C-alpha positions in Angstrom: -1.2 15.5 6.9 -0.1 16.7 10.3 0.6 14.1 12.9 -1.3 15.3 16.0 -2.3 12.1 17.8 -0.1 10.0 20.1 -0.1 6.3 21.1 1.7 5.4 24.4 2.9 1.9 25.0 5.0 0.4 27.8 8.0 -1.6 26.9 11.1 -2.9 28.7 14.4 -0.9 28.4 15.7 -3.7 26.2 12.7 -3.6 23.9 12.9 0.1 23.5 16.6 -0.1 22.7 15.9 -2.8 20.1 13.1 -0.7 18.5 15.3 2.5 18.4 18.2 0.5 16.8 15.9 -1.2 14.3 14.5 2.2 13.3 18.0 3.7 12.9 19.1 0.6 10.9 16.2 1.4 8.4 17.0 5.1 8.4 13.7 5.9 10.0 12.4 7.6 13.1 10.7 5.4 15.6 7.3 6.8 14.5 7.9 6.2 10.9 9.3 2.7 11.7 6.1 1.8 13.6 4.0 3.2 10.8 5.9 1.2 8.2 5.7 -2.0 10.2 2.0 -1.5 10.7 1.3 -0.7 7.0 3.4 -3.7 6.0 1.2 -6.0 8.1 -1.9 -4.9 6.1 -2.1 -6.6 2.7 -1.9 -4.1 -0.2 -1.6 -1.1 2.1 0.1 1.7 0.2 3.1 3.4 1.8 2.4 6.8 0.3 -0.1 8.8 -1.7 2.3 8.6 -4.6 2.2 4.8 -4.4 -1.6 4.9 -4.6 -1.4 7.0 -7.8 1.2 4.7 -9.3 -0.9 1.6 -8.5 -4.0 3.3 -10.0 -2.1 4.2 -13.2 -0.8 0.6 -13.5 -4.3 -0.8 -13.0 -5.7 1.5 -15.5 -3.0 0.7 -18.0 -3.7 -3.0 -17.6 -7.4 -2.6 -18.0 -6.9 -0.3 -21.1 -4.5 -2.9 -22.7 -7.2 -5.6 -22.3 -10.0 -3.4 -23.7 -7.9 -2.3 -26.7 -6.7 -5.8 -27.5 -8.2 -6.6 -30.8 -7.6 -10.3 -30.5 -9.7 -10.4 -27.3 -13.4 -11.2 -28.1 -16.0 -8.6 -27.1 -17.7 -11.2 -24.8 -14.5 -11.6 -22.9 -14.1 -7.8 -22.6 -17.7 -7.5 -21.3 -17.0 -10.2 -18.7 -13.8 -8.4 -17.6 -15.6 -5.1 -17.3 -18.5 -6.6 -15.3 -16.1 -8.4 -12.9 -13.9 -5.3 -12.4 -17.0 -3.3 -11.3 -17.1 -5.5 -8.2 -13.8 -4.0 -7.1 -14.5 -0.3 -7.7 
């Protein structure tokens, strides 16, 4: 996705220097540093599309392991399925 929008903020010279140095220390551009800081402040915010895919696969594997567990009673499987529908 192309980055076409801009956000302008006013900071002191010292703040700008600190931001630039922090971004460099993490091997990021200032833009990517702010985006990472913002996404880290949002619980469960994925960093990348690939992470969304990885998380989905992990969730599906967990669900499938529960549903194929022969020692788990069918009633428990029905409850799990019903509860998970609330999150889809």
